[in-house]
C-alpha positions in Angstrom: 0.0 0.0 0.0 1.0 3.6 -0.6 -0.3 7.1 0.3 -2.2 7.0 -3.1 -4.4 4.2 -1.7 -5.1 6.2 1.5 -5.9 9.3 -0.6 -8.3 7.3 -2.8 -10.1 5.8 0.2 -10.4 9.1 1.9 -11.9 10.7 -1.2 -14.2 7.8 -1.7 -15.5 8.0 1.9 -16.1 11.8 1.4 -18.2 11.0 -1.7 -20.2 8.5 0.2 -20.9 11.2 2.9 -22.0 13.7 0.2 -24.4 11.1 -1.1 -25.8 10.5 2.3 -26.2 14.2 2.9 -28.0 14.7 -0.4 -31.6 16.1 -0.1 -32.9 13.3 -2.3 -31.9 10.0 -0.8 -34.8 7.8 -2.0 -37.2 8.0 -5.0 -40.7 9.2 -4.4 -42.5 6.9 -6.9 -43.3 3.4 -5.9 -41.5 2.0 -8.9 -38.2 3.8 -8.1 -38.7 3.0 -4.4 -38.9 -0.6 -5.2 -35.6 -0.2 -7.1 -34.0 1.3 -4.1 -35.3 -1.6 -2.0 -33.6 -4.0 -4.5 -37.0 -5.3 -5.7 -36.9 -7.3 -9.0 -40.6 -6.9 -9.8 -40.8 -4.9 -13.0 -43.9 -2.8 -13.8 -45.9 -3.2 -17.0 -45.0 0.1 -18.5 -42.0 0.0 -20.7 -40.4 3.3 -19.7 -40.8 2.5 -16.0 -39.2 -0.9 -16.6 -36.3 0.7 -18.3 -36.0 3.2 -15.5 -35.8 0.5 -12.9 -33.2 -1.5 -15.0 -31.2 1.7 -15.4 -31.1 2.4 -11.6 -30.1 -1.2 -10.9 -27.4 -1.0 -13.5 -26.0 2.3 -12.0 -26.1 0.8 -8.4 -24.1 -2.2 -9.6 -21.5 -0.1 -11.3 -21.2 2.2 -8.3 -20.7 -0.8 -6.0 -17.9 -2.1 -8.2 -16.2 1.4 -8.2 -16.3 1.7 -4.4 -13.1 1.0 -2.6 -14.9 -0.4 0.5 -16.5 -3.1 -1.6 -13.3 -4.6 -3.0 -10.1 -6.0 -1.6 -8.3 -4.1 -4.4 -8.6 -0.4 -3.8 -7.4 0.7 -7.2 -8.8 -0.8 -10.3 -6.9 -1.4 -13.5 -7.4 1.2 -16.3 -9.0 -1.4 -18.6 -11.4 -2.6 -15.9 -12.3 1.0 -15.0 -12.9 1.9 -18.6 -15.2 -1.1 -18.9 -17.2 -0.1 -15.9 -17.6 3.4 -17.2 -18.8 2.0 -20.5 -21.1 -0.3 -18.6 -22.6 2.7 -16.8 -23.6 4.0 -20.3 -24.1 7.6 -19.1 -24.2 8.8 -22.7 -27.2 6.6 -23.3 -29.2 7.6 -20.3 -33.0 7.6 -20.1 -34.6 11.0 -20.7 -35.7 12.7 -17.5 -39.3 13.0 -18.7 -39.6 9.2 -18.7 -39.6 9.2 -14.9 -42.9 9.6 -13.0 -41.8 12.5 -10.8 -39.0 14.8 -10.0 -37.8 12.7 -7.1 -37.1 9.7 -9.4 -35.2 12.0 -11.8 -33.2 13.5 -9.0 -32.4 10.1 -7.6 -31.2 9.0 -11.0 -29.1 12.1 -11.5 -27.5 11.6 -8.0 -26.6 8.0 -8.9 -25.0 9.2 -12.2 -23.0 11.9 -10.3 -21.9 9.4 -7.7 -20.8 7.0 -10.5 -18.8 9.7 -12.3 -17.3 10.9 -9.0 -16.1 7.4 -8.0 -14.8 6.8 -11.5 -12.9 10.1 -11.3 -11.5 9.0 -8.0 -10.3 5.7 -9.5 -8.8 7.5 -12.5 -7.1 10.0 -10.1 -5.5 7.1 -8.2 -4.3 5.4 -11.4 -2.7 8.7 -12.6 -1.0 9.3 -9.3 0.4 5.8 -9.3 1.6 6.2 -12.9 3.3 9.5 -12.1 5.0 7.9 -9.1 6.2 4.8 -10.9 7.7 6.9 -13.7 9.2 9.7 -11.6 11.0 7.6 -9.0 13.3 5.7 -11.4 14.5 9.0 -12.9 16.5 9.6 -9.7 18.5 6.4 -10.4 19.3 7.5 -13.9 20.3 11.0 -12.8 22.6 9.4 -10.2 24.0 7.2 -12.9 25.0 10.3 -15.0 26.4 11.9 -11.8 28.7 8.9 -11.4 29.8 9.1 -15.0 30.6 12.8 -14.7 32.3 12.3 -11.4 35.1 10.2 -12.8 37.1 10.5 -16.0 37.5 6.7 -16.0 33.8 6.3 -16.1 33.5 9.0 -18.8 36.0 7.1 -20.9 34.2 3.9 -20.4 31.0 5.5 -21.5 32.7 6.9 -24.6 33.8 3.3 -25.5 30.4 2.0 -24.8 28.6 4.5 -27.0 31.2 4.6 -29.8 29.3 2.1 -32.0 26.1 4.1 -31.7 27.8 7.3 -32.6 29.5 5.7 -35.6 26.2 4.2 -36.7 24.5 7.6 -36.5 27.3 9.3 -38.3 27.2 6.6 -41.0 23.4 7.1 -41.4 23.9 10.8 -41.8 26.6 10.4 -44.3 24.6 7.8 -46.3 21.5 10.0 -46.2 23.5 13.0 -47.5 25.1 11.0 -50.2 21.8 9.4 -51.2 20.1 12.9 -51.4 23.0 14.1 -53.6 22.7 11.1 -55.9 18.9 11.7 -56.2 19.5 15.3 -57.1 22.1 14.4 -59.7 19.6 12.0 -61.2 16.9 14.6 -61.4 19.3 17.2 -63.0 20.4 14.7 -65.6 17.0 13.7 -67.0 18.1 13.6 -70.5 20.7 10.9 -69.7 19.2 7.4 -69.5 19.9 5.6 -66.3 20.8 2.5 -68.1 23.6 4.2 -69.9 26.0 3.7 -67.0 27.3 0.4 -65.8 27.0 -0.9 -62.3 30.6 -0.2 -61.5 30.2 3.4 -62.7 27.2 3.9 -60.4 29.1 2.6 -57.4 32.1 4.8 -58.3 29.8 7.8 -58.5 28.1 6.9 -55.2 31.5 6.3 -53.5 32.7 9.8 -54.7 29.5 11.3 -53.3 30.2 9.6 -49.9 33.7 11.0 -49.8 32.4 14.5 -50.6 29.8 14.1 -47.9 32.4 13.1 -45.4 34.6 16.0 -46.4 31.8 18.5 -46.1 30.8 17.1 -42.7 34.4 17.3 -41.5 34.5 21.0 -42.5 31.1 21.7 -40.9 32.1 19.9 -37.7 35.5 21.4 -37.5 34.7 23.1 -34.2 33.6 19.7 -32.7 36.6 18.0 -34.1 38.8 20.3 -32.1 37.5 18.7 -28.9 38.4 15.2 -27.7 35.9 12.4 -27.8 35.9 12.4 -24.0 34.9 16.0 -23.8 32.1 15.4 -26.4 30.8 12.5 -24.3 30.8 14.5 -21.1 28.8 17.2 -22.9 26.3 14.6 -24.1 26.0 13.3 -20.6 25.3 16.8 -19.2 22.7 17.3 -21.9 20.9 14.0 -21.0 21.1 14.7 -17.3 19.6 18.2 -17.8 16.6 16.8 -19.7 16.1 14.0 -17.1 16.1 16.6 -14.3 13.6 18.7 -16.2 11.4 15.6 -16.8 11.6 14.7 -13.0 10.7 18.3 -12.0 7.7 18.4 -14.4 6.5 15.0 -13.2 6.9 16.0 -9.6 5.1 19.3 -10.3 2.2 17.5 -12.0 2.0 15.1 -9.0 2.0 18.0 -6.6 -0.7 19.8 -8.6 -3.0 16.7 -8.6 -2.4 16.1 -4.9 -3.0 19.7 -3.8 -5.8 20.8 -6.2 -7.7 17.7 -7.5 -10.6 16.4 -5.6 -10.0 18.7 -2.6 -13.3 19.0 -0.9 -14.2 21.2 2.0 -12.6 19.6 5.1 -15.4 20.8 7.3 -17.8 18.5 5.5 -15.6 15.4 6.0 -16.8 14.7 9.5 -20.5 15.3 9.0 -22.9 12.7 7.8 -25.9 14.8 7.3 -26.0 18.6 7.0 -27.6 20.6 9.7 -29.3 23.0 7.3 -30.5 21.5 4.0 -31.7 24.9 2.7 -28.3 25.7 1.4 -28.3 23.1 -1.3 -26.1 25.0 -3.7 -23.1 24.8 -1.3 -23.6 21.1 -1.0 -23.6 20.7 -4.8 -20.2 22.4 -5.0 -18.4 19.1 -4.9 -19.8 18.3 -8.4 -17.9 21.4 -9.8 -14.8 20.1 -7.9 -15.1 16.7 -9.6 -15.6 18.4 -13.0 -12.5 20.6 -12.4 -10.5 17.6 -11.3 -11.3 15.8 -14.5 -10.1 18.8 -16.6 -7.0 19.1 -14.3 -6.0 15.4 -14.8 -6.4 15.7 -18.6 -4.3 18.9 -18.8 -1.6 17.5 -16.6 -1.2 14.3 -18.7 -1.2 16.3 -21.9 1.6 18.8 -20.8 3.8 17.0 -18.3 6.2 15.5 -20.8 6.8 18.8 -22.7 10.4 19.4 -21.8 10.6 22.7 -23.6 8.7 24.4 -20.9 9.8 25.2 -17.3 8.0 24.2 -14.1 6.4 27.6 -13.7 5.2 27.7 -17.3 3.8 24.2 -17.0 1.8 25.1 -13.8 0.5 28.3 -15.5 -0.5 26.3 -18.6 -2.3 23.7 -16.5 -4.4 26.2 -14.5 -5.1 28.4 -17.5 -6.4 25.5 -19.6 -8.5 24.3 -16.7 -10.1 27.7 -16.1 -10.7 28.1 -19.8 -12.2 24.7 -20.4 -15.7 25.5 -21.8 -17.0 22.0 -21.8 -16.4 21.1 -18.2 -16.1 24.1 -15.9 -18.2 26.7 -17.6 -20.7 24.4 -19.3 -24.1 26.1 -20.0 -25.8 22.9 -20.8 -28.4 21.0 -18.7 -27.0 19.7 -15.5 -28.2 16.2 -16.4 -25.8 16.1 -19.3 -22.7 16.9 -17.3 -22.2 13.4 -16.0 -22.2 12.0 -19.5 -19.7 14.7 -20.6 -17.4 13.8 -17.7 -17.7 10.1 -18.3 -16.6 10.7 -22.0 -13.7 12.7 -20.7 -12.7 10.0 -18.3 -12.8 7.4 -21.1 -10.7 9.6 -23.3 -8.2 10.0 -20.5 -8.0 6.3 -19.9 -7.9 5.3 -23.6 -5.8 8.1 -25.1 -4.0 10.5 -22.7 -2.8 7.9 -20.1 -1.3 5.4 -22.6 0.2 8.4 -24.6 1.7 9.8 -21.4 3.2 6.4 -20.5 4.6 5.9 -24.0 6.1 9.5 -24.1 7.7 9.1 -20.7 9.2 5.7 -21.6 10.5 7.2 -24.9 12.1 10.2 -23.0 13.6 7.8 -20.4 15.0 5.6 -23.1 16.4 8.7 -24.9 17.9 10.5 -22.0 18.3 7.7 -19.4 21.1 5.3 -18.8 22.3 3.2 -21.8 20.7 -0.1 -22.5 22.2 -3.4 -21.2 23.5 -4.2 -24.7 25.3 -0.8 -24.9 26.8 -1.1 -21.4 28.1 -4.6 -21.7 28.9 -5.1 -25.4 32.6 -4.3 -24.8 33.4 -6.8 -22.0 31.2 -9.4 -23.8 33.2 -8.9 -27.0 36.5 -9.2 -25.1 35.3 -12.4 -23.4 34.1 -13.8 -26.7 37.4 -13.0 -28.5 39.5 -14.5 -25.6 37.3 -17.5 -25.1 39.4 -19.7 -27.5 42.6 -18.8 -25.6 40.9 -19.5 -22.3 39.5 -22.8 -23.5 43.0 -23.8 -24.9 44.6 -23.0 -21.5 42.0 -25.2 -19.7 42.4 -28.0 -22.2 46.2 -28.0 -22.0 46.2 -27.9 -18.2 43.2 -30.2 -17.6 45.4 -32.8 -15.7 46.7 -30.2 -13.3 43.2 -28.7 -12.9 41.8 -32.1 -12.0 44.7 -32.7 -9.6 44.0 -29.3 -7.9 40.3 -30.2 -7.6 41.1 -33.6 -6.1 43.6 -32.1 -3.7 41.1 -29.4 -2.7 38.5 -32.0 -2.0 40.9 -34.1 0.1 42.0 -31.1 2.0 38.4 -30.1 2.8 37.6 -33.7 3.8 40.7 -34.0 6.1 40.1 -30.6 7.6 36.5 -31.5 8.4 37.5 -34.8 10.0 40.6 -33.7 11.9 39.5 -30.2 13.0 35.7 -30.6 13.4 34.7 -34.3 13.9 37.6 -35.4 16.0 37.5 -32.5 18.5 33.8 -33.0 18.9 34.3 -36.7 19.6 36.9 -35.7 22.3 34.6 -33.3 23.9 31.8 -35.9 24.0 34.3 -38.3 25.5 35.3 -35.8 28.2 31.7 -35.1 29.1 31.1 -38.9 29.5 34.4 -39.4 31.4 35.9 -41.6 28.9 39.3 -42.9 30.0 40.8 -42.7 26.6 40.0 -38.9 26.4 41.9 -37.9 29.6 44.8 -35.6 29.2 48.0 -36.7 31.0 51.7 -35.8 30.8 53.0 -39.0 32.6 51.5 -42.4 33.3 49.4 -42.9 36.4 51.7 -45.5 38.2 55.0 -43.7 37.5 55.0 -41.6 40.7 54.0 -44.5 43.0 56.8 -46.7 41.7 59.5 -44.0 42.0 58.3 -43.1 45.5 58.4 -46.7 46.7 61.9 -47.1 45.3 63.0 -43.9 47.1 61.5 -45.3 50.3 63.4 -48.6 50.0 66.6 -46.8 49.2 66.4 -44.5 52.3 65.4 -47.4 54.6 68.3 -49.5 53.4 70.7 -46.6 53.7 69.5 -45.9 57.2 69.9 -49.5 58.3 73.4 -49.7 56.9 74.5 -46.4 58.3 73.1 -47.2 61.8 74.8 -50.5 62.0 78.2 -49.2 60.8 78.2 -45.9 62.8 76.3 -46.8 66.0 76.6 -50.5 66.0 72.9 -51.3 66.4 70.1 -52.3 64.0 67.0 -50.1 63.5 63.8 -51.5 65.0 60.5 -51.6 63.4 59.3 -48.4 65.1 62.3 -46.5 63.8 61.9 -47.9 60.3 58.2 -46.9 60.3 59.2 -43.4 61.4 61.8 -43.2 58.6 59.2 -44.5 56.1 56.7 -41.8 57.2 59.3 -39.1 56.9 60.2 -40.3 53.3 56.5 -40.0 52.3 56.5 -36.4 53.6 59.7 -35.7 51.7 62.1 -35.7 54.7 65.4 -37.4 54.1 67.1 -36.4 57.4 69.1 -39.8 57.9 70.5 -39.5 54.4 71.3 -35.8 54.6 73.1 -36.3 58.0 75.3 -39.1 56.6 75.9 -36.9 53.5 77.1 -34.0 55.6 79.3 -36.3 57.7 80.9 -37.8 54.6 81.6 -34.4 53.1 84.1 -33.9 55.9 86.1 -36.8 54.6 84.9 -37.1 51.0 87.7 -39.5 49.9 86.9 -41.9 52.7 83.2 -41.6 52.1 83.8 -42.3 48.4 85.8 -45.3 49.1 83.2 -46.6 51.5 80.5 -45.8 49.0 78.2 -43.9 51.4 78.8 -40.6 49.8 77.9 -41.9 46.3 74.8 -43.7 47.7 73.6 -40.4 49.3 74.0 -38.6 46.1 72.0 -41.2 44.2 69.3 -41.1 46.8 69.1 -37.3 46.4 68.8 -37.7 42.6 65.9 -40.1 43.1 64.4 -37.6 45.5 64.6 -34.9 42.8 63.0 -37.2 40.3 60.1 -37.9 42.8 59.7 -34.1 43.4 59.5 -33.5 39.6 56.9 -36.2 39.2 54.9 -34.7 42.0 54.9 -31.3 40.3 54.0 -33.0 37.0 51.2 -34.7 38.8 49.8 -31.4 39.9 49.9 -30.1 36.3 48.1 -33.3 35.2 45.3 -32.6 37.8 45.0 -29.0 36.5 44.8 -30.2 32.9 42.2 -32.8 33.8 40.1 -30.1 35.5 40.2 -28.0 32.4 39.9 -30.8 29.9 36.6 -29.6 28.5 37.9 -26.1 28.0 40.9 -27.4 26.0 38.5 -29.5 23.9 36.4 -26.4 23.0 39.6 -24.5 22.3 40.7 -27.2 19.9 37.3 -27.1 18.2 37.1 -23.3 17.8 39.4 -22.9 14.7 37.5 -25.5 12.7 34.1 -24.0 13.7 35.2 -20.5 12.9 36.5 -21.5 9.4 33.3 -23.5 8.7 31.1 -20.7 9.9 32.9 -18.1 7.8 32.7 -20.3 4.7 29.0 -21.1 5.1 28.1 -17.4 5.7 30.1 -16.4 2.6 28.4 -19.1 0.5 24.9 -18.2 1.8 25.5 -14.5 1.1 26.9 -15.2 -2.4 24.4 -17.8 -3.7 21.3 -17.4 -1.7 19.5 -16.4 1.5 20.2 -12.7 1.1 17.3 -11.6 3.3 19.6 -10.1 5.9 21.7 -8.4 3.3 18.6 -7.1 1.6 17.3 -5.8 4.9 20.5 -3.9 5.5 20.3 -2.4 2.1 16.7 -1.3 2.8 17.8 0.3 6.0 20.6 2.2 4.2 18.0 3.2 1.6 15.7 4.6 4.2 18.5 6.7 5.7 19.3 8.1 2.3 15.6 8.8 1.6 15.4 10.7 4.9 18.4 12.7 3.9 16.7 13.6 0.6 13.5 14.6 2.4 15.5 16.8 4.7 17.2 18.4 1.7 13.8 19.0 0.0 12.3 20.6 3.1 15.4 22.7 4.1 15.9 24.0 0.5 12.3 24.7 -0.1 10.9 28.2 -0.6 7.6 28.2 1.3 4.7 30.2 0.0 3.0 33.0 2.1 1.1 30.4 4.1 4.3 28.4 4.8 3.5 25.5 2.4 5.6 23.8 -0.2 5.4 24.5 -3.9 3.8 22.0 -6.2 7.2 20.7 -7.5 8.7 20.4 -4.0 5.6 18.7 -2.8 5.7 16.2 -5.7 9.4 15.4 -5.0 8.5 14.9 -1.3 5.7 12.5 -2.2 8.1 10.4 -4.4 10.6 10.2 -1.5 7.9 9.4 1.0 6.5 6.6 -1.2 10.0 5.0 -1.3 10.4 5.4 2.5 7.0 3.9 3.1 7.6 0.9 0.9 11.0 0.1 2.6 9.5 0.7 6.1 7.0 -2.1 5.5 9.8 -4.6 5.1 12.1 -3.3 7.8 9.9 -2.3 10.7 7.8 -4.7 12.8 4.0 -4.7 12.5 3.1 -2.5 15.5 6.0 -0.1 14.9 5.1 0.1 11.2 1.6 1.3 12.1 3.0 4.1 14.2 5.4 4.8 11.4 2.5 5.3 9.0 1.1 8.0 11.3 4.4 9.8 10.9 4.2 9.4 7.2 0.7 10.9 7.1 1.9 13.9 9.1 4.8 14.3 6.7 2.8 14.3 3.5 0.1 16.7 4.9 1.2 19.9 3.1 -1.4 22.0 5.0 0.7 21.8 8.2 3.5 23.8 6.8 7.2 23.2 6.2 8.3 23.8 9.8 6.1 21.1 11.1 7.2 18.7 8.4 10.9 19.3 9.3 10.0 18.4 12.9 8.3 15.3 11.8 11.5 14.2 9.9 13.5 14.8 13.1 11.1 12.8 15.1 11.3 9.9 12.7 15.1 9.9 13.0 15.2 9.6 16.8 12.1 7.5 17.3 13.0 4.8 14.8 16.8 4.9 15.1 16.8 1.4 16.5 15.6 0.0 13.1 17.4 2.5 10.9 20.9 2.4 12.1 
């Protein structure tokens, strides 16, 4: 949905209120009353039967044209044209065929309601058409800005368009040579055409071509003094200027239609029935507004693609033509014939002016817009085509190496997956399940116990031998148990005392062997101490075994995650990337809206001009479309309220600027 749909629904609701507030809401005759009650019993009189059928037909068409009765608010132009034709206002039944004035007034009210709703639908179709054709012009203007902003892009554009320029130049030369040849044939009437051979004719034509080329070179001497790059940049500026003019005219036409067409009195919008029905002429003013809107839409479509006029001239032309339209605005005919005239105008707009406008806009966009796909990509396509044989030859000559690379790449990926992803996961699972094979250890479990038992035996034997040799008695069981307990605690006092004693007489201690035994025991003690320290490290590693498992898994997981994200972003699943682009687009649109509002020159009542209002509507349309895909449901409904405040030109420029600021800070969570 867009603001066009909201506008059409609002106008359609106003038309329904006008119909409800009409003084004649029901026919006075029994026949027409039965029609209003949806009775299908036809009277015997032929005119009365046709009157009833006519009213039923009008009610059916009006229901089809109402936005509240259809899930599709805007009808297609062909469907709308068919419904207007089905209403057959030009073939209406004469007023005198109705039994009383009430029936005739009821029929006229239905005809006006039909024309008004058809005008509203046509109004929505034209607004949508102007929007769809104005918004893409900004992309083409930006494309030309990019070409002018870089000499490299300008040179690329020169290469891209060189075949077209050569083709146009060749056509001009050929046409000039052909015209000269025709003039020579006319001047030499007395000479028979068959008197010259085919080779002479071609020689003559070739000479004329050379003369044409020489003459064109002399005529274009000023242009030949400039480089092809300069000429291309001048051509780009010329196209960009016309595109900007087309966008300004389309935006001005959009603003004129939004501000002036189908603008009823806002005081009547909230009232269902008038308080004073005596002032019927004021309540009938909406019919003149409908008639003026039809003329306004026709004039806008007829003049919006005239690039020779400026924006102010276009607006003056539109309003002058509307005010001077004798058939619609200042019609002196019977009021009953005006709906038929308006219906004919609407059919002409839908069948002639609207398709003509679309075709003219497409032609101008094709003429001044960015080059076609063939023009932009013929150069790289040609290079690729010319080098394709060389590329294929290289692939063919190195096919064995390429196959080897592919196989090695596959084996590398397979080994990486198994060794760095599958195996670490298995180890982590084993750690969680306390699998013995998965435990981390620096030394074997029984190593420390064996070395400590050996140290114990060595110390006890040394203490026994030292006690019997030095003191002359053997150690008892209590003393041996005490030595054993001290060894488990790391205390080697008997060995160290003997070691200190033997150090006084090292030679004698060496000969006896006690000194060497003490040294070896201390070496064994050092080994046991090292194993105890390593055992502590083993306990620490076992307590953090799960952490080490995840650390080993992290590199493989990161590589796999990065690869999968790159593949998903490159070949599919671009929803997140697309959402990021839409957020960036919304920020740029808000920037454009802010530029339009700050650079605007408000009128005396503080409102935007038609052109600036049209440009604002184009940007707001893009902002609303992107907001529906970026913002959540409840937030989007609040966002639509801000959009409605932003497009309300009656509030003034200052309030619109404040609305833009409020959108920035209120929806920054979803925009940045």
